[in-house]
C-alpha angles and dihedrals in degrees: 000000000000133000113224131192135169116214131194115218129194112217121215091261090056097254114138115231129168140223134199118221127198128187129183114234093189097059130052091218092239136133111222089348091287116072122056113227119243117248122254125229117205121204119194129212124249104330098308124108119244106160110042107055111171095183095053130079091225135033136155094258093059092040091056092045090053087054089055100254123139103232129211125190116198118218101192130183086283092064117101091237092055099031115170122201096214122032144111135221087254089063090059091051094041101043115007102047095044089049095056094042090051090051092051092049092047090055097044103030135261094283095062119106126204128225109218124207113184136179130201110314089012087061091051090049096050091050090050089049094051101035091042090056095243092117124032118232086222087073093052119084094189140339125223120181129185118205090342143080138140083299121062114192118179130201120254099269093046091047090052092050091050091048091054115079091248095123096048089048091047091053089050090050092049094049116185096340102068098164105106117210110222109178118093123256095033135147101258133169123230088257091056092047091051092052091049091051090052091048091054091056097051113109118245142165097260133024124212136200090224110094095207091051090050092052095047093046089047089056100039103017120247108324096192142014106254094220090060098060132059124250090245090052090050093050094047093045095053104028103036113013102056113038093158138014120220106217099183095100095052097092090054091045089052091055090051092048093048094048093041096229140056115294133162121263089272092056094252121145102235098144115047088056088070106063089146088074092062096076098147141091114271141197121193118191126190133183114244095211094065125227121164099328119052127217088252086081091068093035094058093041093051092050091045091054095044090051098047103027104031093153091070129070113257124184136183127195130185110197112205119227098026128105123189121307093010087072085078104022099040121118090244098039093103089057103039106026112023094061090063091053093045092048091051092050092045093053090050090050090052090052093250093131098115134078106236133207114347092355092097095061090042090055090049092051092047091049094048090056090081096168122136121305109270087216110089109201121228123262120216113185135033096246093050092042093054092045093048092047090049098042104023121239107228107048133146094252120211103283134171095230122083091239096062092037091065093095100030092053091054092255095117098084098165105108117209110222108177118093122257091035135157102255137168124223088259091055092048091050092052091049091051091051091047091054091055097050113109117245142166097260133022123213136200090224110094095207090051090050092052095048093045089047090056100039103017121246108324096192143014106254093219090060098060132059124251091244090052090050092050094048093045095054105027103037113013102057114037093160137013120221106218099183095101095053096093089055091044089051091055090051092048093048094049093041096227139057116293133162121263089272092056095252120144103235098144115047089056089071106062090147088075092062096075098148141091115270141197121194119191126190133182115245096212094065124229121164099327119052126218088251086081092067092036094058093040092052092049092046091054094045090051098047103027104030094153091071129070114258125183136182127195130185111197112205119228098026129106123189121306093010087072085079105022098040121118090244098040092103089058103039106026112023094061090063091053093045092048092051092049091045093053091049090050089052091052094249094133099116134077105231133205114350092356091094095062090042090056090048092052092048091048094050091055092080096167125136120310109267087217112088110206121231119258113257095208136255098334093050093072103029092072096142090062091046089052092052090047093052091045090054091050090048091053091050090051092049092050090051093050094046093048 
């Protein structure tokens, strides 16, 4: 049995909102009979109900009550029962959420903390409330968000709709009365009927025979996959739950969608610049079968929190098969989604909200690796699939904040390789250039072409097996960190190891190389020539003659194929094993007259007696290659500058 109450609340700006409160009479709301559980505050998305589902056998309200939590459901000025004609999402974060949290703390005492579960626009509002300083993180026990965060990344079709001036035109059509009646029959003006007609014509993923569902999905885009929710849920959602839709917050929502993160109604970034206010454990959940909001929303938020609040526990979950609202109202939500929320709240109740020991540095390292999201969202129709493959779905869009500018400013130098991959326009440009660069061998594998365009061919294809080639390009290297390339370029141009500034701080200390060495080169040159091992062997014989130094050139091998080739275990590995064996047996020194012999050999630094194999046409036409690469570099620079 549950106790239920509905409470009216006056916000600081004088607007009256409401809140539903549930208590369990069957449980004492205690852990181990001692500690009282903190209450939970639920924040819905834009107008529609996601937590209290009277037609369904399970919902999040009853699930939390069964756990022993007092549960509060906010009905802000966005809710159909409290519809305001002029408001923004910032008003909900600034006035409505602080008002209900203050009421809860007034009832339970100043020491109580509130668990917050928020969906869609509710997630945007709670982040505005906390990062705007309207609610203290000290009053929040934990935060769980579904398809929402301080970032808000839309799929391709929704981005395009938000980019078009549909919302400004819609607000002009509505005029002063921007609360749209949805139920049929309803008393609607000609303006309202015109807007509904336009909404019915807007393309979307799924069509529906229900007129109310068609109108709402025409305005928002599909909010759920129909096969994920029950027929009773669908009927209640469209025929009973949402009699009217307040449209006043849409201009603010459009600004958030177009920037990709929470901003104020004027489009100013006043929130992401305050990560210090987000001192709390977080859970961000996304649906893996994308509708409206992409999994990049949770990916960016999780990295943001790990970077700025590493002392707290931060989790991210992508639940396959769910879209947007169906992540909470789906028939299987109580099995596949609710356990993640309950686990997060439970851990916070038990005090396991912090990352202990070395976890802090680990969180920092994970967060700093801001490459593309390893989760590749699903694609559902041919048009969307082609667009997403061409443009990339999950990209760091151009944002005002430093966090979203990482990629767009050229600071995201981790290049995704696997196809399909979530790539930015910069990444795609670099890949196109890499495909055009001349090389010894061409390949039908796109990933192999890109890597060999960047490095040069790393192996001769006839030396490795087809299974090795597939694993190497399709499974082994999902992304390529490019950060070390400037340093590598300095080393290549000088011909020996230098520091990142190009200074020779290493070869001047041969006394530190007191050990036996073996240098192996491939005789069928790719990338690195046998002169590398020739010079190294002579250097060691000159400066460390007391130790054993060997050099081997293995005919027929290039670069990486010297280790991954089908015959490497026969022709290369024995040299390595022999060298290790001799060192194990203590035969690491050159005895007797060997020392002077090594010195004499080392002083004879003439040309290498080994003549490397010709690599083909492009190995000797280097001036043309240089001009080609210079042209590509100029094209890239023009693109970046423009």
